[in-house]
N, C-alpha and C positions, 0 to 999 in steps of 0.2 A: 140269121133272125134274132137272133138276141141283140145285136147293136140296132137294129130299127126296131124293136122292141124298146129299148134304153132310151131313145131317142123321142117315142112318142111317149113314155111312161113319165110321171112326177120327177125322175131324176135326170133327164133328158140334159139340162143343163150342165150336171158334172160329168157326161162324156165329154162334153166341151172343154173341158180343163186340161190344162199342158202340165202333163205329168211325165216326162223326158226328154233330156235332151244329151247325145252324146257325140264325141266326137272320134273317130278311130286314130288309133296311133300304130297298130300292128303291123309292120311291112310284108308279113308272111300269109296273112289273114287275106281269101279274095273273096271279091263281090259276088253274091249269087249261089252260095254254097249252104244259105239256113241263117237262121235270125242271127245269132252268135257271132257270125262270119261277116254278115253285112253291119253288124253295129259297132265292129273295132278294126275293119280294112284301112289302112292308112290312107289318107284323102278323101274320106267320107264322112258323113255326119247322119244321124239319124234322131227323130224327133217323135212324140208319140201325145196323144189325147186320149183321156178316158180314166179308166183307173188307178190309180197312184198309190195306194195302201201297201204294196208290196215294199215302196220306199218311205213309207211314215207318213204318207198324206191321208188325208178323210175322203177323198172320192171314190166311194165303194159303188163300181159299177160293173156289169159283167162284161165287160168290153173295153180293149185298148186298142186304138188304131193308130199304126204306124205310119213313118214315110221315112224315106232316104233319100237324102242329097249326096250325088255322085261328083260333085265338083263346089263345094260351097266355099263362099267368102264369110269367116267370122272375123269380128270385133270382138273386143273387151275395151270398155270404155274410151272407144275411139282408136284403138290402138289394133291393127292387122294381128290376129293369131294364125289364119290362113287365109291364103288369097288363091281364090278360084281349084280347090285342092291339094293345094302347095303350102306346107307348113312356112312361117317365117320364123326368122331365127331366135326374136327375142320380142317380149313387150315392151322395154323401157325403151 
């Protein structure tokens, strides 16, 4: 209900703020055991939109919408960091 209200209210544009991105590196973490495990299991990545004030941002809204990618491909400056959930050896 708070998320829907935030979208309708004057801060709707802030709910769409890209607020977090992380990729997991913990080989012992398991997917589906809670937010912390989902954020750090090796081979996955998490992103979020909405409130980012905890991380030093300025989007102060009462919602944070998260998504989990289970086999992402992530590139930095055109160089693969992760391909389909598997880490590549180096970025050079």
